[in-house]
Steps between C-alpha positions, in 0.01 A plus 500: 500500500368147535683181586502266202736236644652413838844358429650213696850630426692769318543292183124444460437871555742599226367236258151646539634854480681433171197323350279799583753759386533313169131586448574864594326477838672706773596294804598583858653235729387577854724358770797417279738701719376321813590151379732329745436746779554382855273526798126492442519514121442163335773377268255388230166614363562870542518599133177623342481565127277805456354661188278806444127440556405563137722221363438248778258278298751470213791443740304238692435306179869511410607377844241220487648379171856481639630155603585605856550236772446215255739205478691477172343278237664160462629395161309181407740417216807472724539135606795564734295737714278213616805293600660776705839660458697172523872520573635850512868598492652598830 
């Protein structure tokens, strides 16, 4: 098995896992059970998304095409977004 993605958190790991499984690529999440452990285990960065060696090139291309860790695109047609939220109800 080869690491195709090192997840920053559990949500990222599962997003990648589901994208790969949708293409029928088997996935193993290494370190998922250790998340949040105390002591010398770090709280973040412990989840590795692994795939079999033979499908690693295909899986790597799929992961590279995913919009991970990118800010959401702003809607240029929304004029109120540039002004801010304005008055909000309490």
